[in-house]
C-alpha positions as CSV (number, residue, x, y, z in Angstrom):
1,M,12.2,-43.5,44.5
2,S,14.2,-43.0,41.4
3,Q,16.5,-40.3,41.2
4,E,14.6,-38.3,38.4
5,E,11.5,-38.3,40.7
6,I,13.4,-36.7,43.5
7,E,14.7,-33.9,41.2
8,K,11.3,-33.4,39.7
9,N,10.1,-32.8,43.6
10,D,12.9,-30.4,44.5
11,R,12.1,-28.5,41.3
12,F,8.6,-28.4,42.0
13,W,9.2,-26.7,45.4
14,L,11.5,-24.5,43.4
15,Y,9.0,-23.4,41.4
16,V,6.3,-22.8,44.2
17,G,8.9,-20.7,46.2
18,A,9.8,-18.4,43.0
19,L,5.9,-18.2,42.5
20,V,5.4,-17.2,46.0
21,L,8.2,-14.8,46.1
22,A,7.1,-13.0,42.6
23,L,3.5,-12.8,44.0
24,L,4.8,-11.0,47.4
25,T,7.0,-8.7,45.0
26,T,4.0,-7.8,43.3
27,L,2.1,-7.0,46.0
28,A,4.9,-4.7,47.7
29,I,5.1,-2.6,44.5
30,V,1.4,-2.1,44.1
31,K,1.0,-1.3,47.8
32,K,4.0,1.3,47.4
33,S,2.5,2.7,44.4
34,E,-1.0,3.2,45.8
35,S,0.8,4.6,48.8
36,D,2.6,7.2,46.4
37,K,-0.7,8.0,44.6
38,F,-2.7,8.8,47.9
39,E,0.1,11.1,49.2
40,P,-1.2,14.5,48.3
41,I,-4.7,13.5,49.6
42,K,-3.2,12.5,53.0
43,Q,-1.4,15.9,53.3
44,Q,-4.4,17.9,52.1
45,L,-6.6,16.0,55.1
46,E,-4.1,16.8,57.5
47,E,-3.5,20.3,56.6
48,E,-7.5,20.6,56.7
49,A,-7.7,18.8,60.3
50,A,-4.7,21.0,61.3
51,L,-6.9,24.3,60.1
52,M,-10.0,23.1,62.0
53,N,-7.8,22.4,65.2
54,I,-8.4,25.8,66.7
55,R,-9.6,26.8,70.2
56,V,-12.2,29.2,70.5
57,L,-11.5,31.4,74.0
58,N,-14.7,33.1,75.5
């Protein structure tokens, strides 16, 4: 193998690594955004569950 082929191969794995890192970062940002978006709904459900959690004494 020539030096040029080795450099191309090295760059290929660098590009693959950068692409994977970019995809994982995008996925994490989207997941965080969705979590923040549904936080008020989650709080409302927890409040309703707390209100429904009463004991009836005979």
